[in-house]
C-alpha positions as CSV (number, residue, x, y, z in Angstrom):
1,M,1.1,4.3,35.3
2,Q,1.7,3.3,31.6
3,A,1.2,6.9,30.4
4,T,3.8,8.1,33.0
5,D,6.2,5.5,31.9
6,D,5.6,6.5,28.3
7,L,6.4,10.1,29.2
8,E,9.7,9.2,30.7
9,L,10.5,7.3,27.5
10,L,9.7,10.3,25.4
11,I,11.8,12.6,27.6
12,E,14.8,10.4,27.3
13,A,14.3,10.0,23.5
14,A,13.9,13.8,23.1
15,R,17.2,14.5,24.9
16,N,18.9,11.9,22.8
17,A,17.5,13.6,19.7
18,G,19.1,16.8,20.9
19,E,22.5,15.2,21.2
20,I,22.2,14.0,17.6
21,A,20.9,17.3,16.1
22,R,23.2,19.7,17.8
23,P,26.4,18.9,15.8
24,Y,24.6,19.5,12.5
25,W,23.4,23.0,13.6
26,K,25.4,25.8,11.9
27,A,27.6,23.0,10.3
28,D,26.2,23.3,6.8
29,P,24.2,20.1,6.8
30,Q,23.1,18.5,3.6
31,V,19.6,19.7,2.6
32,W,17.0,18.3,0.2
33,D,13.7,19.7,-1.1
34,K,11.0,17.1,-0.5
35,G,8.9,18.5,-3.3
36,G,5.2,19.0,-3.6
37,G,5.4,22.0,-1.3
38,Q,6.5,19.9,1.6
39,G,9.6,22.0,2.3
40,P,13.2,21.0,3.1
41,V,14.6,18.1,5.0
42,T,18.2,17.9,6.3
43,E,20.5,15.1,7.1
44,A,19.9,16.0,10.8
45,D,16.2,15.4,10.4
46,L,16.9,12.0,8.9
47,A,19.5,11.0,11.5
48,V,17.1,12.0,14.4
49,D,14.2,10.1,12.8
50,R,16.3,6.9,12.4
51,M,17.3,7.0,16.0
52,L,13.8,7.7,17.3
53,H,12.3,5.0,15.1
54,E,14.8,2.4,16.3
55,Y,14.9,3.4,20.0
56,L,11.2,4.0,20.6
57,L,9.9,0.9,18.8
58,S,12.5,-1.3,20.5
59,E,11.0,-0.1,23.8
60,R,7.4,-0.3,22.6
61,P,7.3,-2.8,19.8
62,D,3.5,-3.0,19.9
63,Y,3.0,0.7,19.2
64,G,2.4,2.2,15.8
65,W,4.6,4.8,14.1
66,L,3.8,8.1,12.4
67,S,6.7,10.5,11.6
68,E,7.2,13.4,9.1
69,E,10.3,11.7,7.8
70,T,9.2,8.1,7.6
71,L,7.1,6.6,4.8
72,D,3.7,6.2,6.3
73,T,2.5,2.6,6.7
74,T,-1.1,3.6,7.2
75,S,-2.6,0.2,7.4
76,E,-0.2,-0.9,10.1
77,R,-0.5,2.1,12.4
78,L,-4.3,2.3,12.1
79,G,-4.5,-1.2,13.6
80,K,-2.6,-0.1,16.8
81,N,-4.2,1.2,20.0
82,R,-1.2,3.4,20.7
83,V,1.0,5.2,18.2
84,F,4.1,7.4,18.3
85,I,3.5,10.7,16.5
86,V,6.9,12.3,15.9
87,D,8.4,15.3,14.2
88,P,12.2,14.8,14.4
89,I,12.9,18.5,13.9
90,D,9.9,20.9,13.9
91,G,11.1,24.1,12.4
92,T,13.6,22.7,9.8
93,R,13.9,26.0,8.0
94,S,14.9,27.7,11.3
95,F,17.5,24.9,11.9
96,I,18.9,25.5,8.4
97,H,19.1,29.3,8.9
98,G,20.9,29.0,12.3
99,D,17.9,30.0,14.4
100,Q,17.5,28.4,17.8
101,N,13.7,28.0,17.7
102,W,13.4,24.5,16.4
103,A,12.2,21.6,18.5
104,H,11.8,17.8,18.7
105,S,8.1,17.0,19.0
106,L,7.2,13.6,20.4
107,A,3.8,12.3,21.3
108,I,1.9,9.0,22.0
109,A,-1.7,8.8,21.1
110,E,-4.2,6.2,22.3
111,D,-7.4,5.7,20.5
112,G,-7.1,9.1,18.8
113,E,-6.2,11.1,21.9
114,V,-2.7,12.1,22.9
115,I,-1.7,10.8,26.4
116,A,2.0,11.7,26.7
117,A,3.9,14.5,25.0
118,V,7.3,16.2,24.9
119,V,8.4,19.3,23.0
120,F,12.2,19.9,23.5
121,L,14.3,22.8,22.3
122,P,17.8,21.5,22.8
123,L,19.6,24.8,22.1
124,R,17.4,26.6,24.6
125,D,17.3,23.7,27.1
126,R,13.5,24.0,27.3
127,L,11.7,20.7,27.8
128,F,7.9,21.0,27.8
129,S,6.1,17.8,28.8
130,A,2.6,16.6,29.7
131,V,0.8,13.4,30.6
132,K,-3.0,13.1,30.2
133,G,-4.6,14.1,33.5
134,G,-1.3,15.0,35.1
135,G,-0.7,18.6,34.0
136,A,2.0,20.2,31.9
137,E,5.5,21.3,32.9
138,L,8.5,23.2,31.6
139,N,11.7,21.9,33.0
140,G,9.8,20.5,35.9
141,E,7.8,23.6,36.7
142,S,4.0,23.6,36.3
143,L,2.5,25.5,33.4
144,R,-0.8,27.5,33.2
145,A,-2.1,29.2,30.1
146,K,-3.0,32.9,30.5
147,Y,-6.6,33.8,30.7
148,R,-8.1,36.5,28.5
149,C,-11.5,37.3,26.9
150,D,-10.9,40.3,24.6
151,L,-9.4,39.6,21.2
152,D,-8.2,43.2,20.8
153,G,-4.8,43.5,22.5
154,A,-4.3,39.7,22.8
155,T,-0.8,38.5,22.0
156,V,-0.9,35.8,19.3
157,L,1.5,33.6,17.3
158,A,0.4,33.2,13.7
159,P,1.6,33.8,10.1
160,R,1.2,37.5,9.3
161,Q,-1.0,36.7,6.3
162,H,-3.6,35.2,8.7
163,L,-4.2,38.7,10.1
164,S,-5.5,39.9,6.8
165,D,-9.1,41.3,7.1
166,E,-10.2,38.8,4.5
167,H,-10.2,36.1,7.1
168,W,-12.2,37.9,9.8
169,K,-15.8,39.1,10.2
170,G,-15.7,42.9,10.6
171,G,-11.9,42.9,9.9
172,S,-9.0,41.5,11.8
173,P,-8.9,42.0,15.6
174,K,-6.2,44.3,16.9
175,F,-3.9,41.5,17.9
176,I,-0.3,42.0,19.1
177,H,1.4,39.7,16.6
178,N,4.5,37.5,16.7
179,F,5.7,34.4,15.0
180,R,7.6,31.2,15.6
181,P,8.2,28.8,12.8
182,S,7.7,25.7,14.9
183,L,4.0,24.9,15.5
184,A,4.9,22.7,18.4
185,Y,6.8,25.6,20.1
186,R,3.9,28.0,19.4
187,L,1.5,25.7,21.3
188,A,4.1,25.3,24.1
189,L,4.5,29.1,24.4
190,V,0.8,29.6,24.8
191,A,0.8,26.8,27.5
192,Q,3.6,28.7,29.2
193,G,1.5,31.9,29.3
194,R,3.9,33.9,27.2
195,Y,1.2,34.4,24.5
196,H,-2.5,34.3,24.7
197,A,-3.3,32.3,21.6
198,M,-2.0,30.7,18.3
199,F,-3.8,29.8,15.1
200,S,-3.1,28.3,11.7
201,F,-5.6,28.4,8.9
202,R,-3.7,25.8,6.8
203,A,-4.2,22.1,6.8
204,T,-2.0,21.0,9.7
205,W,0.0,17.7,9.9
206,E,-0.5,15.7,13.1
207,W,3.2,15.4,13.8
208,D,3.5,19.2,14.0
209,V,0.9,19.6,16.8
210,A,0.2,16.3,18.5
211,A,2.6,16.9,21.4
212,G,1.8,20.6,21.7
213,T,-1.9,20.0,21.8
214,L,-1.7,17.9,25.0
215,I,0.8,20.3,26.6
216,L,-1.6,23.3,26.1
217,S,-4.7,21.3,27.0
218,E,-3.1,20.2,30.3
219,A,-2.1,23.8,31.0
220,G,-5.8,24.7,30.9
221,G,-6.0,25.7,27.3
222,Q,-8.3,24.7,24.5
223,V,-7.2,23.3,21.1
224,T,-9.6,22.8,18.2
225,D,-9.6,22.8,14.4
226,L,-11.2,25.7,12.5
227,K,-14.7,24.2,12.9
228,G,-14.3,24.0,16.7
229,R,-13.8,20.3,16.8
230,K,-11.4,18.6,19.2
231,P,-8.4,17.1,17.3
232,Q,-8.4,13.4,16.7
233,F,-5.0,11.8,16.0
234,N,-3.8,8.7,14.1
235,Q,-6.3,9.4,11.3
236,P,-6.0,7.7,7.9
237,T,-5.0,11.1,6.4
238,P,-3.0,12.6,9.3
239,Q,-4.0,16.2,8.9
240,L,-6.2,18.6,10.8
241,D,-8.4,21.3,9.4
242,G,-6.2,24.1,10.8
243,L,-5.8,24.9,14.4
244,V,-7.0,27.5,17.0
245,A,-5.6,27.4,20.5
246,G,-5.6,29.5,23.6
247,C,-7.6,29.8,26.8
248,P,-11.2,28.6,26.1
249,D,-12.9,32.0,26.1
250,L,-10.3,33.6,23.8
251,A,-10.2,30.5,21.5
252,D,-14.0,30.5,21.2
253,G,-13.9,34.3,20.4
254,I,-11.4,33.7,17.6
255,L,-13.5,30.9,16.1
256,A,-16.6,33.1,16.3
257,R,-14.8,35.9,14.4
258,L,-13.5,33.8,11.5
259,K,-15.3,33.9,8.2
């Protein structure tokens, strides 16, 4: 019951986040470079983060907090059984450039495993959600990942440079390639069955993928790091060693082909 209540809280928070972010979109928001290769942040990211931090912790004061836009108090969150893992706007560059494919990514992890998750694209009115053991949905309709074994011809979401032969035994498979800047949205699209798989070979922040990981898993997909390990969340350094996700047979096939 608690996880279901947590999901309802995340849904309400995500919709509130959309109301805050929308007025900044295509309105020339102030932008800063976070430095260190971390990319840009806008005043919209910060406004959403402030609201989520205040609202969610007022409702669950005993939960920990991990967000891309909040200074990480590692010692505090590691002592919590449950922790919010939040990306206020996943796909900030898309947001800045006026693209619609950015999302609010909200998750709750318990003892390292995500138990409730929401990925919300306010401009597309797409709300992906999942609760552990309860399946995944898009706007109330059940999701199921698409089954496939063969890598050749599989539709994948990934950076183009990841398709270079240098990453693959025997050269890159003949994927049908596309891209979305938001990692959370990529995972949700695979859960929806619109693509067969997604992968990222870079170190991956927990807040980018925590929510999408549960959504795809509950839709029958498999999510691992590049070594085939199931992701664990709320770690001291909140990063994963890359990500490979899709139906189990296809995801295993991708892992087997990687150098």
